[in-house]
N, CA, C and O atoms as a MOPAC input file, in Angstrom:
PM7 MOZYME 1SCF
protein

 N   -111.93300 1  -218.34700 1    35.50600 1
 C   -111.62000 1  -219.73700 1    35.78100 1
 C   -111.60400 1  -219.93200 1    37.30200 1
 O   -110.95100 1  -219.15900 1    38.00400 1
 N   -112.29400 1  -220.92900 1    37.82000 1
 C   -112.36800 1  -221.12900 1    39.26600 1
 C   -111.06800 1  -221.69300 1    39.83700 1
 O   -110.32500 1  -222.39400 1    39.15100 1
 N   -110.81300 1  -221.37700 1    41.08900 1
 C   -109.65200 1  -221.90500 1    41.80200 1
 C   -109.84700 1  -223.39300 1    42.05600 1
 O   -110.84300 1  -223.78500 1    42.66300 1
 N   -108.90600 1  -224.24100 1    41.60000 1
 C   -109.01400 1  -225.68500 1    41.80600 1
 C   -107.88400 1  -226.22800 1    42.67500 1
 O   -108.04400 1  -227.28600 1    43.28300 1
 N   -106.75000 1  -225.53900 1    42.75100 1
 C   -105.63000 1  -225.96600 1    43.58200 1
 C   -105.17200 1  -224.80300 1    44.43900 1
 O   -104.91600 1  -223.70600 1    43.94200 1
 N   -105.07200 1  -225.06200 1    45.74300 1
 C   -104.55100 1  -224.07300 1    46.67300 1
 C   -103.37800 1  -224.70800 1    47.40200 1
 O   -103.56500 1  -225.55800 1    48.27200 1
 N   -102.16400 1  -224.29300 1    47.04400 1
 C   -100.93700 1  -224.84700 1    47.58900 1
 C   -100.21600 1  -223.74400 1    48.35100 1
 O    -99.63400 1  -222.83900 1    47.75300 1
 N   -100.26000 1  -223.83000 1    49.67000 1
 C    -99.65200 1  -222.82500 1    50.53100 1
 C    -98.51700 1  -223.42400 1    51.35000 1
 O    -98.28200 1  -223.01600 1    52.48700 1
 N    -97.82300 1  -224.38200 1    50.77700 1
 C    -96.75800 1  -225.10200 1    51.47400 1
 C    -95.58400 1  -224.18900 1    51.82800 1
 O    -95.25300 1  -223.25500 1    51.09600 1
 N    -94.96500 1  -224.48900 1    52.97700 1
 C    -93.68000 1  -223.90500 1    53.39100 1
 C    -93.66600 1  -222.38100 1    53.38100 1
 O    -92.76500 1  -221.76700 1    52.80900 1
 N    -94.65800 1  -221.77700 1    54.01000 1
 C    -94.73500 1  -220.32100 1    54.08000 1
 C    -94.59600 1  -219.77400 1    55.49500 1
 O    -94.67100 1  -218.56200 1    55.69900 1
 N    -94.39700 1  -220.64600 1    56.46800 1
 C    -94.30300 1  -220.24000 1    57.87400 1
 C    -95.56400 1  -219.52800 1    58.35600 1
 O    -95.49000 1  -218.66500 1    59.23100 1
 N    -96.72400 1  -219.88300 1    57.79100 1
 C    -97.98600 1  -219.34400 1    58.29100 1
 C    -98.20100 1  -219.83300 1    59.71400 1
 O    -97.87700 1  -220.97600 1    60.03500 1
 N    -98.74100 1  -218.98100 1    60.56200 1
 C    -98.98600 1  -219.34200 1    61.96000 1
 C   -100.45100 1  -219.13900 1    62.29200 1
 O   -101.19800 1  -218.52100 1    61.53400 1
 N   -100.85000 1  -219.67300 1    63.44200 1
 C   -102.21500 1  -219.49100 1    63.91700 1
 C   -103.16100 1  -220.53500 1    63.36600 1
 O   -102.74500 1  -221.61700 1    62.95000 1
 N   -104.44700 1  -220.19400 1    63.36900 1
 C   -105.47600 1  -221.11800 1    62.90600 1
 C   -105.78100 1  -220.85900 1    61.43900 1
 O   -105.61000 1  -219.74300 1    60.94900 1
 N   -106.23800 1  -221.90600 1    60.73500 1
 C   -106.62700 1  -221.74500 1    59.33500 1
 C   -107.87100 1  -220.87800 1    59.25000 1
 O   -108.81400 1  -221.05100 1    60.02300 1
 N   -107.86900 1  -219.96600 1    58.32700 1
 C   -109.02800 1  -219.11300 1    58.10700 1
 C   -110.10100 1  -219.88700 1    57.34600 1
 O   -109.80400 1  -220.60000 1    56.38800 1
 N   -111.34300 1  -219.74000 1    57.78000 1
 C   -112.44300 1  -220.40500 1    57.09200 1
 C   -112.60400 1  -219.89200 1    55.66700 1
 O   -113.17000 1  -220.59100 1    54.82700 1
 N   -112.12400 1  -218.70000 1    55.37700 1
 C   -112.25700 1  -218.14900 1    54.02900 1
 C   -111.44000 1  -218.93500 1    53.00200 1
 O   -111.67700 1  -218.81100 1    51.80000 1
 N   -110.47900 1  -219.74400 1    53.46500 1
 C   -109.72300 1  -220.59100 1    52.53700 1
 C   -110.61800 1  -221.59900 1    51.83300 1
 O   -110.26300 1  -222.11400 1    50.77300 1
 N   -111.77400 1  -221.88300 1    52.41700 1
 C   -112.64700 1  -222.92400 1    51.90800 1
 C   -113.87700 1  -222.37400 1    51.20500 1
 O   -114.91100 1  -223.04100 1    51.15600 1
 N   -113.78000 1  -221.17100 1    50.66200 1
 C   -114.91100 1  -220.54800 1    49.98500 1
 C   -115.09200 1  -220.99600 1    48.53700 1
 O   -116.11200 1  -220.67900 1    47.92600 1
 N   -114.13700 1  -221.71800 1    47.98100 1
 C   -114.23300 1  -222.15700 1    46.59100 1
 C   -114.87300 1  -223.54300 1    46.51200 1
 O   -114.29900 1  -224.51800 1    46.99600 1
 N   -116.04000 1  -223.63400 1    45.91200 1
 C   -116.72100 1  -224.92200 1    45.76100 1
 C   -116.02300 1  -225.81300 1    44.73900 1
 O   -116.31000 1  -227.00800 1    44.66900 1
 N   -115.12000 1  -225.25700 1    43.95400 1
 C   -114.43800 1  -225.99900 1    42.89400 1
 C   -113.05300 1  -226.49500 1    43.29800 1
 O   -112.36200 1  -227.12200 1    42.49400 1
 N   -112.64500 1  -226.22300 1    44.52900 1
 C   -111.31800 1  -226.60200 1    44.98300 1
 C   -111.17100 1  -228.12100 1    44.97600 1
 O   -111.99600 1  -228.83000 1    45.55200 1
 N   -110.12000 1  -228.61800 1    44.32300 1
 C   -109.85400 1  -230.05800 1    44.23700 1
 C   -108.68400 1  -230.44800 1    45.12600 1
 O   -108.72800 1  -231.48600 1    45.78700 1
 N   -107.64100 1  -229.63200 1    45.15100 1
 C   -106.43300 1  -229.92100 1    45.92500 1
 C   -106.17100 1  -228.80300 1    46.92400 1
 O   -106.17100 1  -227.62600 1    46.56400 1
 N   -105.94600 1  -229.17800 1    48.18800 1
 C   -105.65500 1  -228.21400 1    49.24200 1
 C   -104.44400 1  -228.69700 1    50.01200 1
 O   -104.45000 1  -229.80400 1    50.55200 1
 N   -103.39300 1  -227.86900 1    50.07000 1
 C   -102.16600 1  -228.26800 1    50.74700 1
 C   -101.58300 1  -227.09600 1    51.52700 1
 O   -101.41400 1  -226.00000 1    50.99100 1
 N   -101.27700 1  -227.34200 1    52.80500 1
 C   -100.62400 1  -226.35000 1    53.66100 1
 C    -99.48400 1  -227.01000 1    54.43300 1
 O    -99.33200 1  -226.79300 1    55.63500 1
 N    -98.69100 1  -227.81000 1    53.73900 1
 C    -97.58500 1  -228.55400 1    54.33400 1
 C    -96.52100 1  -227.60300 1    54.88600 1
 O    -96.23400 1  -226.56100 1    54.29700 1
 N    -95.94800 1  -227.98000 1    56.02000 1
 C    -94.79000 1  -227.29200 1    56.61000 1
 C    -95.04600 1  -225.81700 1    56.89400 1
 O    -94.30900 1  -224.93900 1    56.44500 1
 N    -96.10100 1  -225.57300 1    57.64400 1
 C    -96.37700 1  -224.26200 1    58.19800 1
 C    -96.44500 1  -224.43200 1    59.71300 1
 O    -95.99600 1  -225.45400 1    60.23300 1
 N    -96.98100 1  -223.47800 1    60.41400 1
 C    -97.13000 1  -223.55500 1    61.86600 1
 C    -98.58900 1  -223.37500 1    62.24400 1
 O    -98.90500 1  -222.70100 1    63.22500 1
 N    -99.48000 1  -223.97900 1    61.46400 1
 C   -100.91700 1  -223.83100 1    61.69000 1
 C   -101.33500 1  -224.61800 1    62.91800 1
 O   -100.85000 1  -225.72600 1    63.14700 1
 N   -102.23600 1  -224.04600 1    63.71000 1
 C   -102.69000 1  -224.63800 1    64.96500 1
 C   -104.18800 1  -224.88400 1    64.93100 1
 O   -104.88400 1  -224.48300 1    63.99800 1
 N   -104.66600 1  -225.55800 1    65.97700 1
 C   -106.09500 1  -225.75300 1    66.14000 1
 C   -106.59100 1  -227.03000 1    65.51400 1
 O   -105.89200 1  -228.04200 1    65.50000 1
 N   -107.81000 1  -226.97900 1    64.99200 1
 C   -108.43700 1  -228.18900 1    64.47000 1
 C   -108.95800 1  -227.96700 1    63.06100 1
 O   -109.10200 1  -226.84000 1    62.58800 1
 N   -109.23600 1  -229.09400 1    62.41200 1
 C   -109.94900 1  -229.03900 1    61.14100 1
 C   -111.38800 1  -228.71400 1    61.46900 1
 O   -111.86900 1  -229.07700 1    62.54300 1
 N   -112.07600 1  -228.05300 1    60.59200 1
 C   -113.45200 1  -227.67800 1    60.89600 1
 C   -114.37200 1  -227.97100 1    59.72800 1
 O   -113.91700 1  -228.30500 1    58.63400 1
 N   -115.65800 1  -227.84400 1    59.96500 1
 C   -116.68000 1  -228.26400 1    59.02200 1
 C   -116.61200 1  -227.65100 1    57.64200 1
 O   -117.05200 1  -228.27300 1    56.67500 1
 N   -116.07100 1  -226.44400 1    57.52100 1
 C   -116.02800 1  -225.78000 1    56.21900 1
 C   -115.26300 1  -226.58800 1    55.18400 1
 O   -115.55600 1  -226.50200 1    53.99100 1
 N   -114.29500 1  -227.36500 1    55.62200 1
 C   -113.53200 1  -228.19500 1    54.68100 1
 C   -114.46400 1  -229.19700 1    53.99500 1
 O   -114.23300 1  -229.57500 1    52.84600 1
 N   -115.50600 1  -229.62400 1    54.69300 1
 C   -116.45900 1  -230.57300 1    54.13300 1
 C   -117.44700 1  -229.95900 1    53.17100 1
 O   -118.19000 1  -230.67900 1    52.50400 1
 N   -117.47300 1  -228.62900 1    53.08600 1
 C   -118.38400 1  -227.95000 1    52.16000 1
 C   -117.87900 1  -227.94300 1    50.73000 1
 O   -118.62300 1  -227.59600 1    49.81100 1
 N   -116.63000 1  -228.32100 1    50.53000 1
 C   -116.04200 1  -228.29300 1    49.19700 1
 C   -116.35700 1  -229.61200 1    48.50500 1
 O   -115.70900 1  -230.62700 1    48.76300 1
 N   -117.32800 1  -229.59400 1    47.64700 1
 C   -117.83500 1  -230.81000 1    47.00900 1
 C   -116.77800 1  -231.48500 1    46.14400 1
 O   -116.70600 1  -232.71300 1    46.12100 1
 N   -115.95900 1  -230.71900 1    45.43500 1
 C   -114.99100 1  -231.28700 1    44.49000 1
 C   -113.69900 1  -231.75800 1    45.15300 1
 O   -112.91100 1  -232.45800 1    44.51700 1
 N   -113.46400 1  -231.39700 1    46.39600 1
 C   -112.19600 1  -231.68000 1    47.06200 1
 C   -111.89200 1  -233.16800 1    47.10600 1
 O   -112.72100 1  -233.96600 1    47.54500 1
 N   -110.68000 1  -233.54600 1    46.64100 1
 C   -110.30400 1  -234.95600 1    46.76100 1
 C   -108.90500 1  -235.15100 1    47.33500 1
 O   -108.48600 1  -236.29000 1    47.53800 1
 N   -108.17300 1  -234.07500 1    47.60300 1
 C   -106.84100 1  -234.20800 1    48.18800 1
 C   -106.64800 1  -233.12500 1    49.24700 1
 O   -106.75600 1  -231.93400 1    48.95600 1
 N   -106.35900 1  -233.55300 1    50.48400 1
 C   -106.07300 1  -232.64100 1    51.58800 1
 C   -104.73500 1  -233.04400 1    52.18800 1
 O   -104.57600 1  -234.17500 1    52.64800 1
 N   -103.77100 1  -232.12600 1    52.18800 1
 C   -102.45300 1  -232.40500 1    52.75100 1
 C   -102.16700 1  -231.33800 1    53.80900 1
 O   -101.98000 1  -230.16200 1    53.49900 1
 N   -102.13800 1  -231.78700 1    55.07000 1
 C   -101.97300 1  -230.88100 1    56.20100 1
 C   -100.76100 1  -231.24100 1    57.05200 1
 O   -100.68800 1  -230.84700 1    58.21700 1
 N    -99.82000 1  -231.97400 1    56.49600 1
 C    -98.70200 1  -232.47800 1    57.28400 1
 C    -97.74700 1  -231.36600 1    57.71800 1
 O    -97.68900 1  -230.29000 1    57.12400 1
 N    -96.99800 1  -231.67800 1    58.78700 1
 C    -95.98000 1  -230.77000 1    59.33800 1
 C    -96.55000 1  -229.42300 1    59.76300 1
 O    -96.07400 1  -228.36900 1    59.34100 1
 N    -97.57200 1  -229.47600 1    60.59800 1
 C    -98.14900 1  -228.29400 1    61.21000 1
 C    -98.28300 1  -228.55800 1    62.71300 1
 O    -97.67200 1  -229.49200 1    63.23300 1
 N    -99.05400 1  -227.76600 1    63.39100 1
 C    -99.26400 1  -227.92900 1    64.82400 1
 C   -100.72900 1  -228.20900 1    65.13900 1
 O   -101.20800 1  -227.86800 1    66.22000 1
 N   -101.43500 1  -228.82300 1    64.21000 1
 C   -102.85300 1  -229.11800 1    64.39800 1
 C   -103.02500 1  -230.08900 1    65.56200 1
 O   -102.20900 1  -230.99100 1    65.75400 1
 N   -104.09100 1  -229.89800 1    66.33600 1
 C   -104.30000 1  -230.71700 1    67.52900 1
 C   -105.53700 1  -231.59700 1    67.47300 1
 O   -105.67800 1  -232.50700 1    68.28900 1
 N   -106.43500 1  -231.34700 1    66.53200 1
 C   -107.67400 1  -232.12800 1    66.47900 1
 C   -108.10000 1  -232.32100 1    65.03000 1
 O   -108.13700 1  -231.37300 1    64.24600 1
 N   -108.42100 1  -233.56600 1    64.69100 1
 C   -108.94300 1  -233.86000 1    63.35500 1
 C   -110.38200 1  -234.31300 1    63.50500 1
 O   -110.64600 1  -235.42800 1    63.95500 1
 N   -111.28700 1  -233.47200 1    63.13900 1
 C   -112.70200 1  -233.83100 1    63.20600 1
 C   -113.06200 1  -234.53200 1    61.90500 1
 O   -113.53300 1  -233.91300 1    60.95100 1
 N   -112.82900 1  -235.83700 1    61.89100 1
 C   -112.97300 1  -236.58900 1    60.64200 1
 C   -114.38200 1  -236.50800 1    60.06500 1
 O   -114.56300 1  -236.66200 1    58.85700 1
 N   -115.38200 1  -236.27000 1    60.91200 1
 C   -116.74500 1  -236.19900 1    60.39200 1
 C   -116.95100 1  -234.97100 1    59.51500 1
 O   -117.92000 1  -234.91100 1    58.75900 1
 N   -116.06100 1  -233.99800 1    59.60300 1
 C   -116.22800 1  -232.79700 1    58.77200 1
 C   -115.74100 1  -233.02000 1    57.36100 1
 O   -116.09900 1  -232.25300 1    56.46700 1
 N   -114.93300 1  -234.04700 1    57.12700 1
 C   -114.38700 1  -234.27000 1    55.80000 1
 C   -115.35900 1  -235.04800 1    54.93400 1
 O   -115.75300 1  -236.16600 1    55.26400 1
 N   -115.73000 1  -234.45400 1    53.84700 1
 C   -116.60400 1  -235.07100 1    52.86400 1
 C   -117.97100 1  -235.44800 1    53.41700 1
 O   -118.40300 1  -236.59600 1    53.31200 1
 N   -118.63300 1  -234.48300 1    53.99600 1
 C   -119.97300 1  -234.75300 1    54.51400 1
 C   -120.99300 1  -234.94100 1    53.39700 1
 O   -122.11600 1  -235.37700 1    53.65000 1
 N   -120.61300 1  -234.61900 1    52.17300 1
 C   -121.51100 1  -234.82300 1    51.04900 1
 C   -121.41400 1  -236.22300 1    50.48000 1
 O   -122.10600 1  -236.54100 1    49.51300 1
 N   -120.57300 1  -237.06700 1    51.05500 1
 C   -120.46900 1  -238.44900 1    50.61300 1
 C   -119.55400 1  -238.66300 1    49.42000 1
 O   -119.48400 1  -239.77200 1    48.88900 1
 N   -118.85800 1  -237.63400 1    48.99300 1
 C   -117.89000 1  -237.78500 1    47.91700 1
 C   -116.54200 1  -237.96400 1    48.60100 1
 O   -115.99100 1  -236.99700 1    49.12700 1
 N   -116.00200 1  -239.16700 1    48.60500 1
 C   -114.83600 1  -239.44700 1    49.44000 1
 C   -113.55200 1  -238.81600 1    48.93000 1
 O   -113.32100 1  -238.70600 1    47.72600 1
 N   -112.73600 1  -238.41100 1    49.87200 1
 C   -111.40700 1  -237.94000 1    49.53600 1
 C   -110.55000 1  -239.11200 1    49.09900 1
 O   -110.70700 1  -240.22500 1    49.59900 1
 N   -109.65000 1  -238.86400 1    48.17300 1
 C   -108.73100 1  -239.89800 1    47.72800 1
 C   -107.45800 1  -239.89700 1    48.56300 1
 O   -106.80000 1  -240.93100 1    48.67600 1
 N   -107.09500 1  -238.75100 1    49.15600 1
 C   -105.85900 1  -238.64600 1    49.92200 1
 C   -106.08400 1  -237.83000 1    51.18500 1
 O   -106.58800 1  -236.70900 1    51.12400 1
 N   -105.71300 1  -238.38600 1    52.32000 1
 C   -105.66500 1  -237.67600 1    53.59900 1
 C   -104.22300 1  -237.76100 1    54.06100 1
 O   -103.72900 1  -238.86400 1    54.29700 1
 N   -103.53700 1  -236.65200 1    54.19800 1
 C   -102.17900 1  -236.65800 1    54.74000 1
 C   -102.16300 1  -235.71300 1    55.92500 1
 O   -102.15400 1  -234.49200 1    55.77000 1
 N   -102.16000 1  -236.30100 1    57.11100 1
 C   -102.19500 1  -235.53800 1    58.35000 1
 C   -100.91900 1  -235.73300 1    59.16700 1
 O   -100.91400 1  -235.48100 1    60.37200 1
 N    -99.84500 1  -236.17700 1    58.53000 1
 C    -98.59500 1  -236.49600 1    59.21000 1
 C    -98.02200 1  -235.31400 1    59.99400 1
 O    -98.22900 1  -234.14800 1    59.65700 1
 N    -97.29300 1  -235.67000 1    61.05400 1
 C    -96.47400 1  -234.73700 1    61.82100 1
 C    -97.22800 1  -233.49900 1    62.28900 1
 O    -96.86400 1  -232.37000 1    61.96200 1
 N    -98.28100 1  -233.73200 1    63.05900 1
 C    -99.01000 1  -232.69000 1    63.75000 1
 C    -99.00300 1  -233.03500 1    65.23600 1
 O    -98.26200 1  -233.92700 1    65.65000 1
 N    -99.78700 1  -232.36900 1    66.02800 1
 C    -99.84300 1  -232.60800 1    67.47100 1
 C   -101.22500 1  -233.08700 1    67.88600 1
 O   -101.77400 1  -232.61500 1    68.88100 1
 N   -101.78800 1  -234.02100 1    67.13100 1
 C   -103.14300 1  -234.47400 1    67.40800 1
 C   -103.24000 1  -235.09800 1    68.78800 1
 O   -102.33900 1  -235.80600 1    69.23800 1
 N   -104.36200 1  -234.81800 1    69.45100 1
 C   -104.65100 1  -235.40800 1    70.74900 1
 C   -105.99400 1  -236.10600 1    70.66500 1
 O   -106.82400 1  -235.77500 1    69.81800 1
 N   -106.20500 1  -237.07000 1    71.54400 1
 C   -107.48400 1  -237.77200 1    71.55900 1
 C   -107.53800 1  -238.86800 1    70.51400 1
 O   -106.51200 1  -239.33600 1    70.02300 1
 N   -108.74600 1  -239.26200 1    70.18900 1
 C   -108.98300 1  -240.39700 1    69.29800 1
 C   -109.37100 1  -239.89300 1    67.91200 1
 O   -110.21900 1  -239.01200 1    67.77300 1
 N   -108.74800 1  -240.45700 1    66.90500 1
 C   -109.15100 1  -240.19300 1    65.52300 1
 C   -109.77400 1  -241.48200 1    65.01400 1
 O   -109.09300 1  -242.50200 1    64.91200 1
 N   -111.03700 1  -241.44500 1    64.70000 1
 C   -111.75300 1  -242.63200 1    64.25600 1
 C   -111.43500 1  -242.92500 1    62.79900 1
 O   -112.03400 1  -242.35100 1    61.89000 1
 N   -110.49400 1  -243.81700 1    62.59300 1
 C   -110.05800 1  -244.15300 1    61.24200 1
 C   -111.21400 1  -244.70900 1    60.42500 1
 O   -111.22300 1  -244.56900 1    59.20200 1
 N   -112.18700 1  -245.33800 1    61.07400 1
 C   -113.33200 1  -245.88900 1    60.35000 1
 C   -114.09600 1  -244.81200 1    59.59200 1
 O   -114.74800 1  -245.11600 1    58.59300 1
 N   -114.03200 1  -243.56200 1    60.04000 1
 C   -114.70900 1  -242.47500 1    59.32900 1
 C   -114.05700 1  -242.17800 1    57.98500 1
 O   -114.66000 1  -241.54000 1    57.12200 1
 N   -112.82900 1  -242.64200 1    57.81400 1
 C   -112.11000 1  -242.40700 1    56.57300 1
 C   -112.22200 1  -243.58400 1    55.61400 1
 O   -111.67200 1  -243.52700 1    54.51400 1
 N   -112.91900 1  -244.64900 1    56.00100 1
 C   -113.04100 1  -245.81800 1    55.12600 1
 C   -113.78300 1  -245.44300 1    53.85200 1
 O   -114.85100 1  -244.83300 1    53.89000 1
 N   -113.20600 1  -245.81200 1    52.74900 1
 C   -113.81900 1  -245.51400 1    51.46200 1
 C   -113.18400 1  -246.38300 1    50.40000 1
 O   -111.98200 1  -246.64400 1    50.44100 1
 N   -113.97900 1  -246.82900 1    49.45800 1
 C   -113.43300 1  -247.61100 1    48.34400 1
 C   -112.57200 1  -246.74100 1    47.43800 1
 O   -111.75900 1  -247.26300 1    46.67600 1
 N   -112.73900 1  -245.41200 1    47.50900 1
 C   -111.96500 1  -244.50000 1    46.67300 1
 C   -110.69900 1  -243.97900 1    47.35100 1
 O   -109.88100 1  -243.32600 1    46.70300 1
 N   -110.52600 1  -244.25500 1    48.63900 1
 C   -109.37100 1  -243.77000 1    49.37300 1
 C   -108.10800 1  -244.45400 1    48.86900 1
 O   -108.00600 1  -245.68000 1    48.88800 1
 N   -107.14600 1  -243.65100 1    48.41900 1
 C   -105.88600 1  -244.17800 1    47.91100 1
 C   -104.82300 1  -244.13300 1    49.00400 1
 O   -104.01600 1  -245.05600 1    49.12300 1
 N   -104.81800 1  -243.07100 1    49.79900 1
 C   -103.79400 1  -242.93800 1    50.83200 1
 C   -104.36600 1  -242.25900 1    52.05700 1
 O   -105.05900 1  -241.24700 1    51.94900 1
 N   -104.07400 1  -242.81800 1    53.23000 1
 C   -104.39600 1  -242.20300 1    54.51300 1
 C   -103.12900 1  -242.27000 1    55.34800 1
 O   -102.64100 1  -243.36500 1    55.63000 1
 N   -102.58500 1  -241.13500 1    55.74800 1
 C   -101.33200 1  -241.12800 1    56.48400 1
 C   -101.43900 1  -240.20700 1    57.68200 1
 O   -101.79500 1  -239.03700 1    57.54600 1
 N   -101.12900 1  -240.73700 1    58.85800 1
 C   -101.08900 1  -239.94200 1    60.07300 1
 C    -99.99300 1  -240.50500 1    60.95700 1
 O   -100.22900 1  -241.38300 1    61.78700 1
 N    -98.79200 1  -239.98500 1    60.76400 1
 C    -97.61300 1  -240.45700 1    61.49500 1
 C    -97.41100 1  -239.59900 1    62.71500 1
 O    -96.47000 1  -239.82100 1    63.47700 1

């Protein structure tokens, strides 16, 4: 049975997210809430065709490369990027979608 949910919340993980986390093409839900992850989102997250929920809140992420999310044109239903250390401009227009239910970046 393929991995469809990866929930790594509240584990005190540190450093940058490993690209190997995104090796499952069947992943639907990805959550790493309340860790100490740093760095930026990267293109591998966009390789997951089935992905529709990404929750990255309460980390130390500094850059959201919105163009990497859903490059296959299958829109995410939930983006939760709350409570990180983002710098620069995040183009909210890249997240526009008729299927988007929630976009949060506090």
